[in-house]
N, C-alpha and C positions, 0 to 999 in steps of 0.2 A: 587556864585550860588543863594543865597537867595534874592539878590537885583538886579540881572541882568534883564534887559529888554528882553534879548535874552534867550529863554529857552534852555538849554543844560545840562542835567543831566549826571554826570559822576560817575561811580563806579569803584574802583580799587580794584581788588582781588589778593592777594598774598598768595601763598601756596607752600608747598613743598610736593612732592611725597616721597614715602619711600627710593627712590634711590637718592634723592637730599639733598645736604647740605643746612642748613638754610641760608647760605651766597649767594646762587644761586638759590633762589626760582623761580618757575614759576610766571608769572605776566599776569593778564588778565584785560584789560580796557574795560569796557562797557559804551558806551555813547548813549544817546537817544536824537535825534534831536527834537527841538521845544517843549521840555517838561519843563513847568514852575515849578520852585521850590515851589511856593506859592500854587500849586494845588497838592502837594504831602503830604500824611498823616503824614509822620515823621516830616515835617516842620509845622504841625499844621492845615492842611486843614481838615475840618470836614467830608467831604464825603469820603467813603471808595473807593478811586479811585486806590490806589497803595498798596494793602496789602502785596504782596510778596516783593516789594522794601522796604517797611517799616520794614519788618522782617530782611532783610539783613543789612539795614542801622542801626538798633537797635543794631547790634552785632559789629559795626565798629566805625569809626570816621566820623562824619558828619560836614562839614564846613558850618558855619552859614553866612558867608559874603565873597563871591567870585563872580567875575564879568568876563564876557567874554570881550575881547578886542574889538570885532567887531561883529555885528549881522548877520554874514554870515557864512555858514557851513565850507567851505574849509579854508578860512583865519583864522577862529577861531581855527579849529583843528591844523592848521599849527602852530599857536602861542602856542597852548597847548603842542605840541611835541617839540618845539624848544625854548621856553621861550623868544621869540622875538616878537616885534610889527609887524603888517601886512606890513608896509613899509620896514622892514628889511627882511621879508620872501619874499617880492615882490608878494605875493598873497593878493591883496587888494580887490578882489571881486571873486565870484564864477565864474569859467571859466578861471581864470588867475592862472597858476600853480606856485608853489613855485620856487624860483631861484635854479639853478643847484648847487650842492655842499652844500646845506643847512644841517647843523649838526642837527640831531633830536635824540630824546630819543631812538626810535627803532634802528637807526644807531649805536648809542654808545653801546647798548646791543649786537647788532649783531657783532660788533668788539671785544666784550668780550666773544664770544662763544654761544650767545643765537640764537635760531632759532626764526625768526620773521614771524608773520602771521597776516593777516587781512581779515575780512569779512565786507564789507560795503554795505549799501542798498540804498543810495541816489545818484542821478546823479552827483552832484557837486564833490563827492569824487571818481568818476570813474578814473581809472589809467591815461587814456590819457588826462583827464581834470585837475586833481589835482596836479600831480607832486609828490605825496607822496609816491608812490609805490616803489621807487628806494631802499628804505632801508629795504624792506620786501622780504623774501624768497618766501612767498605765499601771493598773494593778489587776492581775489575774490570779484568781483563787479558785476553790472548789464550789463556790456559790453558797446557797443556803443550806445545803446538806450538812447536818450536824456532825456525823461521824466520818464523812468522806475524807480519805487521804489519798493523795495523788502520787503514783510511783514515779521514780526519777526519770524514766524514758519519756513519759508524757510531759513532765515539767520542762525537761531540756528541749523537747520538741517546740513547746510553746515559747520558750525564751528565744531560740534560734529563729523561729518564724517572726517574732517581733523585730529582731534585729535585721533580718533579711528583707523585711518590708520597708526598711529605710529608717530606722530609729535615729533622729537627729542627734548629732554629736556636738559637744561632748555629752556623754550620758553616764548616769549612775544607775546601775542594775543590781538589785538585790534578789537572790534566788535562795529559797529555804526549802531543803529537801527533808522529808519526814521518814524515809525508808527504814532506818534502824529502829524507830519507835514501834512498839507493839500496836496492833496485831501484826505479826510477821508473816507475810504472804509467801515469799520465795519466788524466784523466777528461774525458768530453764537456763542451764549453763552456769548457775551459781550455787554450788554445794560444797559444804565442809564436812559432809558425812565421812566417817572413817570406814564404815562397812555398810552394806546395803541396809535400808531401813527395816526390812523384815527381820533382820538379825539383832537389832538393838532398838531400844526406846530412844526416839529422837530427843535430844536435849534442848532446853531453851537457849543455851549459849550458841549452839549450832544454828538454830533458827535465826538468831541475832546476826551471826556471821554471814549467812546467806543474804 
């Protein structure tokens, strides 16, 4: 993660509810598309871009030297889930699904009694395009819209709704946020402008931070 040219921040949260044994905890994986580790506060970036992530990371284990196998979303996630190189998963670029029968982490957990769920917000991970949905009991994406990317608030609402409806435990939940990826839309209350926009040309990096 620290040295990768391709930005992909991954947080793994493992926890047990009162009714679960420590040997079968719930597992939540949060990944953030196009998010550079060297612009995250916990990794030493001086601007206060990621206060909430910094707090979570300070309470866990942060890997200082990890790299993506390929700078493309679906092939990279496929390798992350399977521990195989892109030529082995057969997803060598976005739009090329993984090969049929690929063994993945969610598939293994599902075979051992886990409920598997995913909420993804970028087009390359849509079920019909990625091939990754076959190991999930629930897979929510942007549908067939080619360029649609869902912002974080919508995705979190979808994920919480699924859990609150009574997602059977133990569960494995994968959530992939696309917000740092272009195009940068920006939301009210999130601004890294130093002066009013009328007085300066807004920079690409400030759009990224927002």
